[in-house]
MIZA-630548 format. One record per residue: x, y, z of N, C-alpha, C, O, CB in turn. Coordinates in steps of 0.02 Angstrom, whole numbers, plus 50000, padded with zeros to 5 digits. Glycine has a CB too. Layout:
N
XYZXYZXYZXYZXYZ ...
//
This chain:
211
418734289151086418924282451065418364277451080418094277551135419584280251099 418204273251032417714268151046418044262551087418604260551071417404265250980 417704260051138417994254851180417894247851149417514247051102417694255051250 418244242951177418194236051153418274231351213418704232351255418724234551099 417844226251215417894221051266418204214851232417974212551180417204219351297 418734212251263419054206151238418934200551288419184200651344419824207351227 418544195651267418394189951310418884184251298419034182551241417684187551298 419134181351352419454174851347418894169851336418314171251351419894173151412 419064163951308418534158951297418504153851353418024153651391418654155451230 419024149851360419024144451409419044147251480419504150851499419624139851398 418534145551519418514147851588418134154351597418004156451653419194148651614 417964157651541417574163951545416914163051507416384162851538417984169851515 416954162551441416344161651402416084154451407415484153251408416474163451329 416554149751411416364142651412416754139251468417364140251474416504139251344 416424135251508416734131951565417094125551544416914120051564416214130351619 417604126451502417974120651477418594118951518418884113651509418174121951406 418804123451562419414122351600419414115651638419904111951634419534128051648 418884114051676418884107651712418954101551665419284096651682418254106951753 418624101951607418664096451559419374095751532419644090251530418164097551501 419664101351511420334101151483420844098751535421304095051519420534108151456 420754100851597421194098851651421144091251661421644087851667421014102551717 420534088751663420414081551673420724077351617421054072351631419664080151678 420624079451555420894075851498421654075851498421964070751485420634078851432 421954081651514422684082151515422974077851571423474074351561422904089451524 422674078051630422914074051686422894066651668423374062951680422494075351750 422344064351639422274057251619422804055251568423084049851571421584055951591 422934059851520423424058351468424124057951498424514053551480423404063851413 424284062451543424934062451575425034056351619425574053451621425034068851617 424514054351654424544048351695424674042151652425064037851670423904047451735 424334041951595424424036251549425134035951521425384030651504423924036651492 425454041751517426134042051492426654040851547427254041051534426264048751459 426414039751608426864038351664427174044451696427684043951730427394033951641 426874050251685427134056451714427014056451790426474054551813426804062751682 427514058651828427494058151901427014063151934426674061451982428184059051929 426994069351909426584074551941426104077651890426184083551872427034080051972 425624073851866425174076451814424754082351836424624086851796424724070951792 424524082451899424114088051923424504094551921424234099751900423874086651994 425114094451942425534100451943425644103151873425604109251862426204098951977 425784098751826425894100951757425254103651726425264108551689426174095151715 424694100351741424054102651714423874109551740423624113751703423494097551731 424004110751803423864117251833424304122651802424074128351792423974117051909 424924121051787425384125851756425194127351684425454132151654426104123251760 424764123251655424574124051585423974128651574423834130751518424414117351555 423624130351628423014134351623423154141251592423614144751613422684135251692 422764143051542422824149651511423354150251457423434155651429422964154551563 423704144751443424244145051394424054141551329423594137351328424884141951422 424394143251276424254140251211424484133051210424914131051249424584144251154 424194129151165424394122151158425134121451142425474117051168423964118651104 425384125851099426094125651080426534126751141427044123351149426244130851026 426354131651182426754133051242426694127451293427184125651326426534139651274 426094124551300426004119051347426414113051325426744109751366425254117151352 426394111651260426784105951235427534106951247427874102351268426654104951160 427774112951234428484114451244428674113651317429194110651333428654121451220 428264116251362428404115951434428404108651459428864106651494427884119951473 427894104851439427834098051465428354093351435428644089351472427134095451451 428474093851371428964089251340429674090451365430084085851367428944089951265 429814096651384430474098051413430564094451479431114092051495430574105651422 430024094151518430064091051583429934083451581430194079751622429564094251630 429524081451533429324074451528429414072051456428944072251416428594073551551 430014069651439430154067451370429684061951344429614061151283430864064951366 429374058251389428914052951368428314055651329427984051851293428674048951428 428174062051337427604065051303427794068151236427364070951202427274070351347 428424067751218428664071151158428544067051095429004064451063429414072651165 427904066451078427724062951016427094066150988426654068251025427614055251029 427054066350921426454069150889425834065150908425284067950913426544069450814 425914058650916425344054350933425034056351000424424056651007425564047050935 425454057751049425204059751116424784066151110424234066451138425794060951165 425034071151075424704077651072424104077551025423614081051037425194083051051 424134073650972423554072950928422984069650965422404071650959423734068850865 423144064451004422624061051043422344065551097421744065351111422914054651075 422774069751127422544074451178422044079351148421524080751179423134078251209 422184081951089421734086651055421064083251041420534086051053422054089150989 421094077051015420484073250999420064072051061419464073051061420664066650966 420394069951116420034068451178419734074751209419184074551237420494065051228 420094080351204419834086551231419224088951192418724090951222420384091951230 419264088551126418694090651085418084086151098417524088651100418884090551010 418204079751106417654075151119417324076751186416714076451192417894067951118 417724078451235417454080251301417024086551296416494087051326418024081351352 417254091451257416874097651247416214096151212415694098551232417284102751208 416254092151159415654090651119415124086951159414524087951148415854086451059 415334082751205414854078651241414624081551308414114079551335415144071851254 415014086451335414854088751402414704096151409414434098351460415424087151447 414854100151358414684107251361413994108351330413864106151274415224111551323 413564111851366412884113151344412774120651335413144124651363412374110151394 412264122651297412114129751288412024133351354411704130651400411494130651245 412294139351359412244143351420411824149551406412074154551380412964145251446 411194149151423410724154551408410904160951444410834166451416410014152451427 411134160451506411284166351546411854170451514411794176551506411474164451618 412394167051496412954170551465412744173551398412944179151381413554165851455 412344169851360412114172451295411704178751305411774183551266411694167151259 411274178951355410864184851368411284190851388411144196551368410344183351422 411814189651428412254195151448412614197951387412664204051379412774192751501 412864193551344413214195651283412754199851239412964204951212413464189451244 412134197751232411644201351190411504208451216411324212851177410994197451186 411594209451282411434215951312412024220751314411954226451335411184214851382 412614218451293413204222751295413114228751249412874228251193413834218751276 413324234451274413264240651234413924242751203413974248151174413004246251278 414434238451208415084239851179415274234351129415044228651136415624240451234 415694235951080415944230751035416354225551075416634227251127416384233850979 416364219451051416724214251087417004209051038416784208650981416274210851139 417474205051063417764199551024418004194251073417954195251134418344202050978 418254188751047418554183651090419284182851070419444182551010418164176851085 419724182651120420444181751108420684176251156420764177451216420854188451119 420794170351129420914164451170421564160851154421814161251098420344159751163 421834157451204422434153451194422294147051156422754143651133422754151651261 421654145251148421474139251112421584139951037421694145351011420754137551125 421564134251003421604134350930420944136950902420444137050938421764127250901 420934139050840420314141350809419784135850812419194137150826420434143450736 419984129650798419504124150799419204123250869418604122450876419844117650777 419624123450920419374122450988418924128251010418414127151042419964121751037 419114134350992418704140151010418014139450978417504140451011419044146750987 417994137850913417364137450878416934131650905416324132250912417484136550803 417254126050920416884120350948416584122251016416004120751029417344114250955 416984125351058416754127251125416184132251121415674131451155417334130251166 416264137451080415744142551074415104139651044414554141351064415984148351031 415184135150996414604132050965414214127751015413604128251018414824127750905 414564123751053414234119451103413884123551156413364121551183414744114651135 414164129351172413864133751223413324138351195413034142251232414414137851256 413194137851130412684141951099412884149151091412454153651090412064141651139 413534150551085413784157351083414134159251017414314165051008414264158351139 414224154450973414624155750913414354161450871414734165450844414674149550871 413704161950865413394167250823413584174250846413614178850806412644166450823 413714175050911413894181650938414604183750918414774189650919413824181651014 415024178850901415734180350890415984178950820416584179550807416134176350939 415544177150774415764176050705416124182250678415884187850683415154174250660 416714181050649417114186450621417494190450673417834195350657416664191150584 417454188250736417794191850791418154186950837418144187650898417294196150831 418464181850807418804176550845419554177050832419784176850775418534169550825 419934177550886420664177950882420964172450925420774171450983420914185050905 421454168950896421754163150928422504164150937422824168050901421614156850888 422794160550984423514160650993423874158050930424464159350920423724156351054 423504154450888423794152250824423964158150778424354157450732423314147550788 423664163950792423754169850749424394173750764424574178250727423154174350755 424724172150820425304175950841425894171350857425804165350866425134180450901 426484174250862427084170250878427114168450951427324162950970427714173950858 426904173150994426944171951066426254172051097425864176651086427394177251100 426104166751135425464166551170425494170051236426014172651256425254159351179 424934170151271424914173051338425414169451383425474163351378424184172551369 425784172951426425674179751452425954185451409425924191251430425964180151519 426234184051351426434189451306425814193151282425274190151278426854186651245 425874199551266425284203551247425064202851174424564205851154425414210751261 425434198951135425354198851062424634197551040424384200950995425794193551033 424304192651070423624190851049423134196551060422734198151016423384184651086 423154199651118422694205151133422844211151088422374214451065422754207151206 423474212551076423654218151033423434216950961423204221550928424414219351035 423494210850938423264209250870422504209950864422254212750815423474202050850 422144207550915421424208050914421204215350913420764217250874421114204350975 421504219350956421324226450959421474230050893421074234050869421694229851017 422054228650865422234231850801421754229950746421534234150707422954229950781 421584223550743421124221150692420434224350700420094225950651421074213550694 420224225150762419574228050777419584235650772419064238950778419334225950846 420174238550762420244245750754420174249750817419924255450816419744248050706 420404246850873420344250250938421034250550971421384245450974419834246550984 421244256450997421884256851031421864252951097421334252151127422064264151045 422444250451118422474246151178422214249651240421934246351284423184243851189 422304256151245422094259751305421334260451309421074262751360422404266651306 420984258451257420244258551258419954251551262419364250551247419984262151195 420364246751283420154239751285420094237251357420464239351401420644235351247 419614232751367419534229451432419504221951420419094219551382418894231951469 419954218351452420014211151444419644207551502419694209651559420764208951443 419284202251485418954198151536419324191551538419304187651490418184197151520 419664190151593420094184351598420004180651664419814183651715420824186451590 420134174151662420104170151723420784167751745420864165551803419644164251713 421284168051701421934164951716422474170251728422434175851704422144160351660 422984168151765423554172651778423924174451714424084180351704424044169251826 424074169651668424404171651605423984176751565424264181251535424534165551562 423324175951565422894180551529422894187451558422914192451522422194177951526 422864187851624422874194351658423554197751648423584203851640422724193551733 424084193851649424754196651637424814199251566425134204351554425304191351650 424504195751519424504198051449424134204651442424354209051404424194192651403 423574205251477423194211551475423604217351502423614222751474422534210851514 423944216051558424374221251588424924223251539425064229151529424694218651654 425244218251507425794219551461425554223351399425934227051368426134213051440 424914222351381424634225851323424394232851339424204236651294424044221851295 424414234751403424184241351423423434241951423423154247351410424484246551379 423094236351436422354236251435422074235651506422404233051551422104230551391 421464237951515421114236751578420904229351579420874226051527420484241451585 420774226851638420584219851642420114218651701420124222151751421204215351649 419704213551693419264211151746419424203851757419424199851711418494212251727 419564202151819419704195151836419044191551849418704192951899420174194651899 418864187051805418254183151814418434176951856418784172451832417934181051745 418204176851918418424171751965417834169152007417804170652067418964174452011 417384165351977416814162652014417044158252073417414153452063416354158651968 416814160052133416984156052191417694156752216417914152952259416854148952177 418064161652189418764162552208418884169852227418564174352201419234160352152 419374170852271419574177652289420024180452235420294176752194419934177752359 420114187052235420544190152185420874196252216420574199752257420144192152122 421494197452196421844203552219421864208952165422224213852171422554201752241 421464207852112421444212752058420964218352075420504217552115421234209351993 421084224252045420664230052059419944228852039419474231152073420934236252022 419844225251984419164223651961419094216151954419494212851920419014227251893 418604213451987418484206251980417734204751985417354208452017418864202352034 417534199451952416834197551950416754190351974417124185851953416544198251878 416284189252019416134182552043415594179351999415524173251996415894182752117 415214183651965414654181351924414714184651855414894190451850413974182951957 414554180951802414614183651734414164189751725414334194351687414444178351683 413604189851759413134195451753413404202051780413124207251765412514193751788 413954201851818414254207951845414684211451793414834217451800414684206251906 414874207951741415364210651693415134217051658415534221751654415524205451642 414524217451631414324223651597414384229851642414604235051619413614223051573 414174229251705414224234951751414944236851763415114242851763413874233251818 415374231951774416084233451786416414236551725416814241151732416454227051806 416254234051667416544236851605416324244051597416734248351581416324232651544 415674245451607415424252251601415764256851651415914262651636414664252351611 415874254251711416214258251763416924259951743417144265651751416224254451829 417284255151716417974256251695418004261351638418414265951640418294249551673 417584260451588417604265051531417374272051550417624276951523417174262351474 416904272551597416664279051620417204282751658417284288851652416044278251663 417584279051699418114282051740418694284451698419044289251717418364277051792 418804281251641419404282751602419254285651533419694285851490419814276551594 418654287951524418474290951459418724298151455418624301451404417714290851448 
//
């Protein structure tokens, strides 16, 4: 079986998580939400649709198209102005000896904007999968399973690179191997990387052990 690497985008390929967190917290504060930090933290790794459903249930003041349209606009603007090309990640991607794709909770537009700003879009053209493509976002396995099926690889031959708990849970539910990418953080996962440059070695180790 040919193997496949599935990269998450936000927090793995592109360091957009702090920006998205900041924009969401500011938006929630402006709407008068009492615990914006807590809600923003609970939103990490989830699709926009799921985040909207979760937050509007708890905070009815945010239940308007205007609030969420403005949030999308502000998040994209933050990415466009603050994300710069990442030469190191691009070089690691270029050296990979296995097929790969990106499977992210972001919208197609956000994924493409983030990858473009980071100088990575060319590596993933035609291999971009979004939570918009499935009914259930992470932690459900649907997105990873769709990506693997489209790429023609069985789930047991896939390795997911994720930074978030919902993403890692989705990989487990899909029956895929996973690497927890956690720069500066501890991990209780069997495979974890503190540095992006560690990923090729860990992936090769996983596929060699289970081939």
